[in-house]
N, C-alpha and C positions, 0 to 999 in steps of 0.2 A: 236154463237159468243163467248160466254164464254169459250166454249171448245177450240176454236181457240186461244183465248187469253192465256189460260193455256199452250197450246202447245208452243206458242211463248215465254212465260216466261221461259219455260224449255229448250229452245234452246240457241244457241250462241248469238242470237239477243237480248237476255235479258241483255247482258253485255254492258258496255259502249264502245265507239269507241276505246279508248286506251286499254281497256281490250281485246277487239276483236283482236286488232293489236298484242298484246302480245301473245295471244293464237295462232294466225296465224303464227307468227314467231317461236314459240315453235314447232308447228306441222311441219312446213316446214323445220326447222333446223334438226328435227329428221327423217322425212320421205320424205323430198323434193327430194332427189336423186331418190327414188323409183317412186315418182309421175312423175318426168321428164322422167324417163326411160319408164314408161307405155305410157305417151303421145307421146314420140318419136317413140315408136313401132307402135302406132296407126297411127300417121301422116305418117310414112315411108310406111306403108301398103297402105294408101290412095294414096300417091304420086306415088308409084311404087308397084303394086300388086305382082310383082315377088319377092319382099322382103321376102314373106312368103314361097317361094319355098324351099323345103328341101335342095336342093343343095346350095342355097344362105345362108341358116341358117347354114349349115355345114361349108361352107367357112368362114362365119362370126365368128363362134366359134373357128375355127382353128387359125384365126388371133388374136383373143382375148386372147387365152390361154397363149402364151409367155408373152404378156403384163400383163396379170393377175398375173402370177407368180412373175414377177418383181415388180408389184404394191404391192403385199403382203409384200415383203421385204422392199419396200420403206415406206409403212405404219408403219412398226415396227420401222424404223429409225425416221420417222417424229413424232411418238408418244413420243419418247424420246427427242424431240426438235431439231433433226438434219435433214440432207438432204444428199442424195448421188447422185452425178452427174456422178459417174464413172460406173454405172451399164451397160450402153449401150456399153461402150468400153470394159468392162469385158465380155459381151456377145459375142462381135466380137472376142476377144482373145480366148474365149472358142471354138468358131467356127473354128478358125485356128488350135488350138491344136487338136481338135477332128478330123478334116479332115486329118491333117498330121500324126496323131498317129494311127488312126484306119485303114487306108490304104484299106478301103472297106471290111474289114474282120470282120464278126460278133463276132468271138471269142475275138477280141480286144476291142469290144464295152464297156464292163463292166470295165476293168482296166483303159482304157483311160478316161472313164466317171468319174471314181473315182478321177483320177488325176485332171481333170477339176474342179470338185467340191472342191477338196482340194485347188487348186489355187484360186478359188473364196472365200473360207473361209479365206485363207491367206491374200488376198487383203483386205477383210473386217476387219480382225484383224489389219492390218497395219493402215487402216483408223481410226479405233476406238482408237488404242493406241496413235497415234500421236495427235488426236483430244483431248483426255482426259489428256494425260500426258504432252504434249508439248503445249497445249492451242491453236492449230491451228484451226481457224474457219472451221466448216464443209464444207462450200461452197468452200473455198480456197483449203482445203485438198483434197476433192474429185474431184475438177476440175483439180488439179495437177495430181492426180492419173489417171484421164481420159486421159490426155495428155501423161503421162508416158507410159501407156499401149498401146496407139496408136503408139507411137514412137517405142516401142519394137516390135510390130507387123510388122511395115514396115521395120525395120532393119532386122528382121528374114526372112520375105518373099520377101524382095526387091521389094515390091509392086505387086508381082505376086504370090498369095497364091496357093498352090497345095495340092492335096489329094483327096481321094474318100470317100464318105459317105456310110457306110454299110447299107444293107437293114433293119437290126434291128432298127437302129436309124431312118431310113426313116419311118418305121412303127410307131414309137413313135410320129413322127412329122406330119404324114399325114394319118395314118391308122385309123381303127375303130374297136371297139369291139361291135358286134351287130350293133346298129345304132349310138353309141356314139363315137365321135372321141377320140382316145387315148390321144391326147394332153389335151382334156377337162378333162379326168379322172385324169391326172397328176395335172392339175390346181385345180380340186376339192379336191384332196388329200392334196395339199399344203394349200388351203384355210381352210380345215377342221382341219388340224394340227395347223395352225396359230390361228384359233378360240379357240382351246383348250388351247394353250399357253397363249393367251391374256386374256381369260375369266376365266380360271379355275386353273391357276398356280400362285404361289407366284411371279415368275418373271414377269408375266403379270401385276399384281397389282403394283409391284415396277416400271415397265416401265411407266404406266399411272401416278403414283405419281411423278416420275422424270420429265416427260414432263409437268405436271401440275404446279409444284413448286419445282424446283431443290433444293433450300435452305431448304425448309421444309422437303423434302425427306432426305437430309443429316442429319438434326437434329433428324429425326425419326429413324436413324440408318441404312438407306439404303446405300449400297455401290454404289453410283451413277456412278462412273467411270466404274465399272464392268458391270452395267446394260447397259450403253451406248456402251461399247465395244462389248458385246454380240449382241446387236441390229445390229451393223455393220457386225459382222461375219455372222449372219443369212441373212442379206441383200446380202452380197457377195456370199454366198452359193446359194441363190435363183436366183441371177442374172446368175450364172454359169449354174444352172439347166435350166433356161429359154433359155440360149444360146444353150444348147444341144437340147432342143425341137425345137427351131428356126432353128438350123442346120439341123435337120431331116426334117423340113418343106421345107427349101430351097433346100436341096440336093446338095449343093456345098460349096466350101470355098470362103469366101467373107470378105475382110478386113473391110467392112462397115456393116456387119450384125448387126442388132439391132440399126442402126442409128436412133436417135430421141426418143428411148425408155426411156431415162432418163427424158426427159420433158413430154412425154406422161404418164409415170408412176406417176410423181408428179401431173400432171393434173387430172388423174383418182382418186388419193387419195384425192385431194382437192374437186373435184366435188362430191365425195362420202361422204363429210361431215367432213373430218379431218381438224384439225386446225394446220397450218404450224408451230406455235410456240410450239406445243406439247400438250400432255395430253388429246386429244379428237380425236376419230376416231374409226371405226369399220371395221371388215372384210367384212360384208355384204354390208356396204356402199361403200367400195372400189370395190367390185364386180359390184355393180350398176354403179359406175363411169367408170370402165373398159368397160362395155357394152355400156354405153352412148358414150364414145369416139370412140369405134369400130363401132357402128352403124352410127355415123356421117360420118366416112370415107367410110363405105359401101354404104351409100346413095349418096355420091359424085360420086362414081364409077357407081352405078346403073343409076343415072340421067345424066351420061356423062358430068359432070361438071369439071371445071378445078381443079386440085389438090390444087392450091393456095387458091381457094374459101373454100375448106374444112379446110385448115389451119386457115383461117379467122374465120370461124364458131367455130372451136375448141378454138381459142383464146378468142372469145367473151364469150363462155360458161365458160371458166376458169376464166376470169376476173369477170364475173357476180357472179360465185360461191364464189370467194374470197371476193368480195365486200360484198355480203350478210352475209357470215359467220363472216366477220370482224366486221360488224355493230352489228350482234347479240352478238358477244363476248364482245364488248364494252358496249352494251346496257344492 
């Protein structure tokens, strides 16, 4: 009995109820998205064993990759205290430019892709400059940009986009190298570079400082406007890259390519533990959030449920995550 008592005294049960609550909140705030992801994978496998079939895993990762690329860019903006609602519209614009410019020819894939990435960076630059220099709220600025890009697409295509996707871009969207989908490799490269930028560069530290306390960041000598502008440029660039990957996956021109990715990317970032007011969030947490959102959609399809039910579940998960992290932030 004495041995058992010593063991109990050395465990979490030795703490008071309030102390245990604080410990639980701390652990869940840091590792909650990973716990939810693991539990979701286990439950999905129990409900539908085909979930673990290699073909399903392959398709799941293919769908998650464009969302993951966008989510990394969204995370960088959110860390600075902003938000970008124009990413999905930018993805669709990239799709239209790529289809019309590449004409199904592999030799045009690289130059047109560079143009698309340049357009994405320019859109991000415009967002960042007007937000910082003209004081336009990020929500309003990026919402307006979303509508503007949508209007430009429909005026250009007259509602009927045309073009052919070359096999090289199709390989990036749907192919594989050995057993790994090419799109996943692109996502992994983006996540790796993003982690290096956020964790090991001066810019990353300045971004966290800016989102954590903008006034204190200014007083410490950080060029806050520059940091925020760069975050939007990166987000626009990654949205265009995600648009190219999604175009390769779809294999056709579509004025609504990427529809809903603006909200899904924000949801993935928040579910992954980021704080919408800025200053807190990680690449690995965002990856977990992307997988959680993608698995929820995948299970709706495997269980032959209504798509609307999947939206309800995603909404509940998002609201629950925001509610928990908000309480933790205030507590």
